[in-house]
N, C-alpha and C positions, 0 to 999 in steps of 0.2 A: 509513867510506871504506875502500876496498880498493885496494891497489896490486898490479897483476898484472905479472909479469915473470919472466924466466928467471934463477933463481939470483942475484937481486940482494940487496944488503944495505943498501939505502937506508933511512934513517929519515925519517919525515915528522912534523913538529910542526905541529899545527893548533890555533889558539886556540879557546877555547870558542865554539860556535856561538850566534848570536843569531837567533831565529826572528822573522820579521816576519809579522804576521797579515794575511791578505787575506780579506775577506768577499765572497762572491758576492752579487750584487744580485738574481739571478733564481732561481727554483726550477725551472729546466729539468730535464728528464730527460736527463742527459749521456751521451754515448757517443763514442768515438774523439776524446777531448779532447787537444789539443796546446797546449803553451806556445808563444807567439811567441818568436822567437830572442832578442830583447832582454829577455825576461821581463816585458814591459810588459802582458801580458794573455794571454787564452786564445782559442782558436777551438775550437768543438765541434759535433759533430752533435747535434741535439736530436731526441729521440724522444718519442713520445706525441701530438704534433700532426701526425703524418706526419713526414716528414723535413724539417728545415730546418737552416740554419747559424746558430749563435750566436757572436757576437763580444763579448767583454767586456774592456775596457781598464781597468787599475788604475793610476790616476794621482791623486795626492792632491788636485790642483786641478781636474782635468779628466777624471774617470772617466766611462765611458759603457758601455752595452751595447745590443745590437740583434739582433733575429732577422731572418734573411733567408730568403725562400722560394727553394728551389733552382730551381723552375720559372721564377721571375722572373729568376734569374741566368743563364738560358739552358741549363740542364741537361736540359730535356725534360720531358714530362708524367710525373707521379709514378707512376701505376700501371704504367708500362712500362719502368722502369729501376731499377737498383741503384747506389748511390753509395758510393764508398770514399774516405775521407780519407787520402791517401798521405803527405803531408809538409808541413813549413813550412821555407822556406829562410832564409838569414841576413838577407835583406831583408824578412822577414815576409810573403812571398808564400805563398799556400796552393795545394796541388796535389791534384787529385781525379781519380779514374777513374770514369767513368759508363758502366755497362754497359747498353746498350739491349737490351730483352728480358728484363730481370731477371737471375736467376741461371740461366736456361736457356741454358747455354753453347753448345749446339749451333747456336743461331741468333743468337748475340749479336754486337753491334758494340761495340767499345771506343772511347770518346772520352776524351781527356785534356785537362783544363782547368787553367789557372793563374789565380789570383785575387789581386787587390791591394787592400789596405785603404788608403783615403785620405780624409781629412776626414770621418770617420764613415760613409763609403759604401764599398761593395765593388763592384769591376768584375771580370768574368771573361772570359777568352778561350779559345777552343778552340785547343790547341797541337798536337794530333795525333789520328790516328784509325787504328784497326786493324780491318780487316774483310776477311778472306780466307776464301773458301768452304772449308769442311772443316778450317780451322785455328782454334784457340782459344788464349787465354792461360790457362794453369793457375794460375800464380803470377806476381807481379810485384813489383818494388821500384823506388822512385824515389830517386835520389841527387841532390838539388837543389843541393848545394854544388859540383858539377862544372860546368865551362863548356864547352858548354851542359849543362844538366841531363841526367844519364844515366838512362836507363830500361832496366832489365834484365828480361827475361821468360822464362818457361819455356813453350814452345808444345807443343801436341800435334798 
């Protein structure tokens, strides 16, 4: 643990850490994996089968995992888009940017989705869209803890 600060002389005393083992139940090819805010599980992009979303919940009495096809979640046809897993908020909602046209930014449309996990299912909704001729998003960041969630972008 590191305490960053300006000329502080604080002392921290931390008891010995006890590690809890968590075993993944799937042999997915993980990418862009994020912990849920309450540490109850993970959400991950699964590679190897094309892109899909994997959810795995670690609960001693009620563990589960499921793979979700992005096209079935409403993100569009796979060959024509690129998906970026942006964030998880404090309510365990997942945020994605879907770039129609793949990584060809000169003709891309940016769609923003928020997904909610409930009763072992996931539902997604389109929350915004960016499509201005001649303008593209170079980089972006989502701050989901703001009300409403704040999206910052660098445009060209």
